[in-house]
N, C-alpha and C positions, 0 to 999 in steps of 0.2 A: 785478379785478372777477375777472379769471380763479377769482380763492381764493375769492372770493365766490359763484361757481356750483360748485366744490367743495364748500365745508360746506354750501349748499344738495343739493345729491347727502345730500348723508352724513343732514342734515336730515329728509330724505326717504323714506333708505332705514330710517333709524331704526338707524345705525350708533351715533351716541352718546345715549347716557342723556335722559333725558326732561327730568335739572337742567340738563343742558348745553346741552338746544334751547331750555327756557328760558330760560338768561341768554342764548345766542344772541340772541331776540328782545326780548328787554329792552334791549340793547347796544345793536342797530343802531336800536330805539326813538331813544333815549339821541343816538345819534349822526346820528337823522335831523334830531331839536329840532333837536339844536346846526348845523345845517345841517353834518353836516358827511359828508351820505351824501345824497345827491336823494332826494326823496318816491316819485318812477319806482320806480330801486332798492329804494327800501324792499318798495313793495306788490310787484316782480317777487320782492320776495327769501319774499314772505309765503305766494306763493302753490305753494313747496316744502309751507306746512303744513297742505293740502288737505287730508292724510290721518290729520292728527294725531290721536290719540283719548286723550292725556292732556287732565286737567280742568287742571289748571295753565297749562299753557303754553296749550290754549284760550282759557282764562277772561282770562290775559293778554292776546292777540293781540286777540278780541274787544272788548273794553276800547279797549287804544290804535286799531281799527280807528272804533269809535265817535267814539274824544276827538277823532279829523280830521276824522268826517262831523260835527260841530258845530264847532269848532276852523276848516272852512273851507267854512262854508258861501254864506263871499262871493264867492267863488274863480269861474272862468271854466267852471271844471274840475272843479266842479261835482256837480255828475251822470254824471259818468263817477264819482267814489269811491264813490255812492252805490249805482250800475251792477258795482261793482269789488265793497262789502260785501256788496250781497247776492244777487251769485255768493257769493262766502267761505259766508256766511254758509247760504244754502239749501244747498252742499253736506254743510256741518256738521248742518244742521237732517232731510236727506234717514236720515243712520242714529241720528236720534234720532227721531223722529215728534210726533208733540202728544199719548200718549199713556203710562204705564210701562207698563214691561212686570216682571211677576214675578222678582224676585231680582236688580234691575237695582242699580245701586254709588248710593248717596246723592247724589256728585257728576253723574250723572248729569243726575239731577232736575235740580240746580243748573246744569246743562250746554244742557237744554231750558227752562226760564225765561231763561235770560239772553240764548238765538240765536233764541227764541218775540220775548220783549219791544224786540229791533233789528231784527228782520225787520220787526214793525210801529211801527217810527216812522222805516225806512223806506221803509213806506210798500204791498209787497209786498201784490196782490192777494189770493192766494191764502190765504195769514197773516190778515190783515183779514179776509177772510168767513169763515172758518169762527173768527178770535174772534165776530164779531158774531154767529155760532151758536153758538156753545158760551153767549153772553151772553145769550141772545132764550131759550135754554133755562131757563140761572139764576132768569131772572125768572117762568117760566111753574111751574119745579120747585121749584127750590130749589136744587138739584143740580150741582155743578161739583166739579172734586180741588183741595182747597186746594193744592194746589202750582199750581196751574194759574189759582187768583184772580191770582193778581201782575199777571201777563203781559195777561190776556185782559181787569182794568181797562185800566192801563194803554193800553193801544190801542185800547180805545172811545172812551179820554179824547180823545188824543190825535187819533180820526180823528171823535173829538161835535161836536154840536153844544149846544145851550141846554138843545135836550128831551130828551139823554145825561145831561146835567149834572145836570135836575130825581131821573132813573132812578139817577141812581147814589147822590144823593144821600138822596135816601128811602129806600136799604140803606144807608146810613150812618150816617141815625138808625135803625133798626135791624138797625142790626149785634147777632149774639149775644154776640161774644166781643173782646176788645183789640185782639188780631191783625188781624179783621176789622175792625176800623176803624182801621189804623192802614194799612190795604193799602186802602184809600176812600179814605182822606184823602187819602193818594200819588198818589195816582190824582185826583185833584181839582184838583193842582198839577199833570195832567200836560195840560191844552188847550191848543188852538195859538189860542183866540181872548184875544185881552188880557182884555178885559172881564169873561168868565168867568176869568180868572186875575185881578186885583181882587174879583173875587169870593168867591172861596179867602182871600185875603187877610185880608178882611174878616170871613169865617167862620172862620178858625185864630183868633180875636182876639176870636172870641164864648165864651159860657158853654159852647155846645157840644163846644169841644176843651178836652179836658186843659191843667193846663200842658204838662206835656212833649210832651205830644207835636205 
């Protein structure tokens, strides 16, 4: 444990390279999955990455935390994981915000999409509220940053009902590009209502959806 703590401090202070920081997390995730490291120790170690700024490292951690969130949904401590993830992702989001900054790296935009989508699935009230606001504005004006369309559609679907479903379906039918169609089609598979998911399955087999999609 003391060796793990010492390693965590090096990660926190970025005394080791981004490749090593990625590798340490990746190995720890594997050890946790094979029950050689406790889930509690894994989460405690992840806290050392709260000030991480490397896209590859953060992306790997976000994917792993999302994986545990889904995998452990039937466990009694699921709410604790939800809270941990929400807290971690919000710390990352605080440095990114909703809107792109001129001259930012392309990886920053990718990270923004990943974090906003993750917080939406965690039903973070601020993120959900802002996504709904931007979606309402899109319906009114047709304007929404292309990079943000995926996560906004995803959140709107995740928290949506049949009325929301019809709105997304309508946008799909009017989508001007294949890229936009795929975004909207993906979001139709993101509803939590089983009846709506069944509807999506039938829809994908209709002539309105290209075979390759």
